[in-house]
N, C-alpha and C positions, 0 to 999 in steps of 0.2 A: 302268193298272189300272181294270177294270171297275167300273161302279156297284155290281155284287153282292158284290165283294170289298174295295171301298175303306172305309178305316176311318172309321167314324162314332162319335161320342161325344155324347151329349145328357145335359148335367148339368142337375138341376133342384135349385135351391137357394133356400132362404127367405132373404128380404132384410129381415125385421122380427125379431120375436120368436117365431118358430114359428107353428104354427096359420094360415099363410097359404093352404093349399089345394095344398101341393106334391103329396099322395097323388092329388088329383084329375087334375094335369097329367100325372104319371106314368102314371095309369090312362088318359089320353087318347092318349098318345104310343103306350101299350104296345098300343092296339087294330090295330095293324099288327106283330105279334110277328115277321114275318119280316125286319123292319128291324134286329133285335138277336139277338145270339148270348146276351147277359146282361143280367139287371137287378141292379145292385150298390147295395147300401146302404152308404155308406161312414164312417158317424159315428154316435155316440149309441147307444142302448140301447132298453130297455123305457120309458125317460122319454119317448119320442116317441109320437104317437097320429095315424096318417093315414087319414083318413075318405073312404071312395069309396062311390058307387052302382053297383053291379056286378049286371046282369040283375035290376035291379029291386029289390035289396037293398042296405040299408046296411052296410058291413063296414068295422070298424076294424081296421088292423093297427098293430103296435107296433114289432116287429123285423124281420118278414119284409116284404121289398122287394113294392111293389104290383105290379109285373110278373109275379107268380105267378099273378094272376087270369086272364093270357091265356095261361098256359102257358109263359112265357120262364123259361128256367133261371135261378133267382136266387141271388144271392151276398150273405152278410153279410161284410162286409170286414173286414181285419185290425185296423183302428181301433176297431172297435165292442166294447161291453161287453155280454156275454150272460148273461141270466138265464134259465137252461135250462128251469126249471119254466114260467116264464111263456111260454117258446117251444114248448114240447110243447102248453101249453093253447091258443095261438093256431093251432097246426098241426090240433089236433081241431077247433077253430072253423071254420078254412077247409074241412075235410074235411066237416064237417056241411053246410056250404053248397055243397057239390059241387065244391069246388076240389082238383085233383089236386095233392098235394105230394110223393108218393113219387118219389124220383130227379130231382126238380126245384129241390132245395134243398140248397145247400151253404153250409155255416158254416166261416170260415176257423179253421183249428188255431191260429193266431196270436191269435185273440180271447182277452180276459182274461174269466175267470168272476166273476159276481157273487155273492158268498157270504154267507151268512145274517149273518154280522159285520158286512157292509157295509149291508145292509138295516137292522139295528138301530141302528148308528151314523147313517145318515142319518136313520132315523126319528125321531131326537131333535133333528133341525134345527129352529129357529125363526127365524134369523136371515135366511137366505136365501129360504126359501120354495120348497125344491126340491120334485120329484115324489115323492121319499122312495123311488126305485127303486134307490138303492145305487150309484149311477154315479160320484159324487165320492170316495166312500171307496174304490172299486174302482180309481178312477185313480190314488190316492194309492198303493196297493200296486204298481200298476204301474210308475209311475215310480220308487217307492222301491224297485224290483228284487225286491219280495217278493210279488208277485201270483202267481195261477194260472192259467196258460194252458190253453186247451182240449184242445192237443195231449198235456199231462202227465196228463191225468184219464181213463183208460181206463173208469171207470165211467159218465162222462158220454158219452163217445163211443159205448158200447155202447147207452146209451139212446136216443140220437139215431139209430143205426144201426137201431134196432127200428123207428123210425118212418119209415124210409126217407130219413133225412138223412145226407148226406155230409159229411165234414170233411177239408178240405184248405187248404193255406196260398194264398188267393186271388191274393197277388201273384206267386208262382210259377206258379199256374194260367194266369195270363193269358200268361206267358212260354212255358209249355208249349203254350198253345193257338197261339201264332204260331208254334212249332217245327213243329207238326204240320200248319197249314194253310197256312203262309208268308204270312200276312197278320195284322194285328192285330184284335183281337175287336171286334166292333161293339156298344157297351155304352150302357145307357139307366140313368144314376146317379142315385140318390135320396139326397138330403140330409134331414138331421134338424134340428130346430130352426131357428135362423136367425141372420143376421148380428149383430144386437141381442143374441143370447147367446152369441157366440163368445168364448172365453177371453181372446182378445187384443183383439178389437174391440167387445165389449160394454161395458156399465156395470157394470164389476168393482167389488165382488164378486158381482153379481147375475147371474151368467152360468151357463152350462153348463160341464162340466169336458172340453170337447172343441173341435175346431177345426170350424166351421160352414161355412166359405167353400169356393168352388167349387176353389180350388186345391190344397185338402188333398187330393183325390181322386187327384192325380197320384203322389203317393208310394206308391201301390199298384201302379204300373206302368201306368197307363192313358194313353194317347198324349194329348198336347196339342199335337202337331204336324200332325195330320191334320184330318179333318173334324168340327171340334169347335163344339157350339152350346151356350152355357149359357144357360138358361132360368131366369130371375129371377123370382120369385114374391113378389108382396105383396098386401094388402089396401087397399082404399081409404081404410080408416081404420086406425089400429093397435090391437093388443091385447096384453096381457101378463098371466102367470100367475106371482106370485112375492111376496115380502114387500115390496119397495119400492112407494113411492107413485108410481103411474103416470098416473092419470086427475087430470081436475080435477072437485074435489068440487062437488057441488049444481048439475051441469050436467045440465038434463034432456033436452037431445039426445044426450049421451052414454048416458044411461040407456034412451033408447029405442034406441038403436043395439045395446047388449047385449042388449035383449029382443027386438028383431025380427030380430037376427042371430043368435040362440041362441048367445051366446058364452060357451060352457061347455068347459072342457078336455076333449079326448078322452082323455087319460090319466087324470086326477085328478077330472073332473067339477067343479072348481071354477070359479066365475065367474071370467071373464077381465075384467080392468080395461080399459076402451076410452078411447082418446083419438084426436084429429084427426091425419090424415096430416101428417108433417112432409116436405114436398118435399125439402128441402135434405139430409136426412138419408137419405131414399130415393134421391138421387143419389149421395150418397158410396157406399152399400152397392152400387149399380150399377156404379159405377166401380171398386171394390175386388174386386167379383165379375167383372169382365169381361162384364158381362151381354149378350148378342146379342138376346135375346126376352124383353120384359117382360109378364108377365101379372099384371093387377091385378084381383083376384078381389072379390066381394061388392059391386059396383057398385049392383046390384038394391036394397041394403039403403038406401043413400042416397035412391036414387029412390024408395022406398016411404015414406020419413019426409020426403022433399022438402026435406032440408037438404043443403047443398054448401059444406063448408068445409075448409080445411087451413092449415096453417103454410106461409108462404113468407118465407124470410129472418128466421125467428123471430117474425113477427108473424101474427097470425090473419087471414084473408082469407075473406070470405064472397062466394059467388056466387049469381046469380038463377037460373042454368040450369047443367046439368052440363055441356053442351058448352062453356062457358066454363073450367070447372074443367078439362075434358080438355085444352083448348086449352094452358093453362099448364102442364101436367104434359107433354104433348109438347114445347113449345117448350123447357123446362128439359132434359129427358132426352134427346131425340133428337139434341141436340149431343154426347153423351158419344161417346168414341172407338169403342166396341164395339158401340153400340146400333144395330139395325136395325129392331127392329118393336116397337110397344107395342099390347097387346091389353086391351080392357076388357070384363071378363066378369062377367057377372050370373047365371051358370048355376051349380046344384051339382053338375052332373053332366058338363060340358064347358066348353071355352074359346071 
């Protein structure tokens, strides 16, 4: 099989609590659009916020995969929950920024639609601290088998079609691609949220209502036997948006990290609680997600405030130099069975 037709799957997955910089990495990989047939968003919904800098402009997407910015045909997968009103707003925003959407975006007809009742129910939440985008209530209806799938709503399909958005079952589309081209599709996969918010692996009940780990993409028909690379994304510190207490109170360094790092949610604009990196938790996340390439973002923030600190085996450890902290991270994580490379990034628009 030639390199032009070899199966290629790059999975970009969050290793913490979302907001790790996944969109930036997807945007970086998508700069060579000839490498991919599709860019696939495989979980979550409008509760995500992926910030990228494209042609000098800051662009925040919520439901549409970041690969659309480079003209890659983009798919919103079967597991996603779609707020079609916000989706149309997002399409208009991208078109206003010169991004071609028509005939480049496919929404799975298997997606469940977020309805007004879901937004109302989620809006009354005070325990979990959700984004109030209706994801949880929509998931309840989906698994209770009383939800509304996109394929059954002709009115919504017509509205999407007017904007040049196609509706097809994505899992079936990937099989049809194979039948037509006699090869598996080359896919850039964009995850949402992160390992610490996964409904199984996170701090339940302070989690999202979907699976956020890399393996979840394979139930859509994406190949895991070919040339698959898992890109795990983390920050050099941790952040969380929600109701539980996450930070250490009265820690001036963490307040500096929040201020200098501009840690505010891309979806809700709520301030993100900050804490120091837990190396053990990151190692577990890398192992379960079978990470091959780890990108650790926002290293420039620690360098700016000149504080190098993380939890190692449950204890706080301070470093005089960033290189020493990096050494301990490499020593711990490069021994994991799938790990091939660790990248320390301090750039907002590249890796």
